[in-house]
N, C-alpha and C positions, 0 to 999 in steps of 0.2 A: 456493431465491433466485432469481430468471430473470439471465439471462447480463447484463443490463445493468444492473441492481446488480451483482453480482459486476463487472464490468467498473468501476463510479464507485466502489465499495471498493476496487479496487486500486490505481486512480488516486488517488482522496485517500490511499491509502498511501506512492506515488510524490510529491507534495505535500507530506506531512507531514515527509517526510524531507528532500526536499529545500528547505523552510523558504519565507521568501515571494520570494523571489527566484527559484527553481524555475519550472520549466517543467510544467505540469499539463497534461496531457492531455487531450483531451476534453470540455473544460468545456463547459457549457452553464448559459446565466441563468438562475437559479433564481427562479421567481414570486416574488412578496411572499403572506411568510408570517406569518398574522395572531402576536401574541406569545403563548405559549405560558408555561403555567408552569414554572419548572426541573423538569430531570427529576433521574432520582436516578444517578448514579452507576452502570458498569455491573459486574458483577462480575469480580474479579478472582483468583478461586477456580480458576487454572488449573495444570497441575501440571507442573513442572518440564520433562517432555519435549515438552509443548506449546508452550511457549515459545522451547523449542532450535529445534525444527519450526518455526514462526512466525522465527523468528531466520534462518534455513536460508531458509526462501521471501522471508522479507524482503528479504536482501542480493541474490537472483536477480531480483527485481520492480523492485530500485535498480539493479542493474547494465543491466536491459533499457530502463529509465529514459532510464539517460545514452545508451545509445546511439541511440534514438529521438531523445534531444536534440538530438544531434551530427546527427545521419539531418534533424530537421525546420531546422537554422541552413540547410543545404544545400537544400535542398528550394526548388524555382521555383515552382511553383506551390498552391495551397489545394487542388486534388485530390490533390497531391502529398504533402503535411502531412496530409490525411484519411487517403491509403493508410496513410501511417508511424504514424499514432494510432492507427486499427486493426488493425493488426500488433503493432504492440508492446503493447496490449488484451490480444489475444489469447494471445501472447506472456507475458505477466504471470500472465494468469487458468490458464495449463496450467504455469505453472512453480509455482502454488501447488499444484493438482490433483497434481501429480506429485510434490512432496514427502511423503514418508512422517511418520505421526504429524499428521498437521495438514489438515482440511477449509477449504475455502473461508468456512464459516460460522465457523467456530474463529477461521481467519485473519485474517477481519473484527473479531470480537470481541476478539480480541488487541489490535489496532490501537484498536479504538475505547476501551478500558479503559485501553489506555498514554495515548491523548491527555488522560482524563477526568484521568488520577490518576497525580501525578507520581512517589511513590513507587513503582507499577506501573512507570512510563516507563523511572524508573532500572535498574529488574530485566532487563526487556527489555529496555533499552538496553547492559547490561553482556552477556546473553545473543549478543547481535547484534556486539559487539565480541569474542566470544571466537570466534565465525566468519570473521571480519574478519581478527583474527589473532588464531591458534589458537594458538601460543606464547607467550602474554602471562600 
């Protein structure tokens, strides 16, 4: 997977968690794509350790995204915003790559599966909550 796809996937994870009101980093206008037949849902056969590793990386990616959002609010120029976005994307990629037990490809696959499968999303959400609130 190229760095551009990696960054796009990590950015998508930030946008996924931030919801409609969140700032999506490095959005690009998508060209018009002809209508495609529906895709099958991605596989959700990940083991628990992969899901737990995803949760750790996801929380780190979200933290980086929130810090970047704050910096973007105080950025004075488009060049400043571009630098902030680029640095945040690099930090997000590094956070996933440095998380033990998960690759960027695994991270993206879990994220995609969670977006497509509400039951799996609930399982992943539970793992994320366990990282954020370990005593509960």
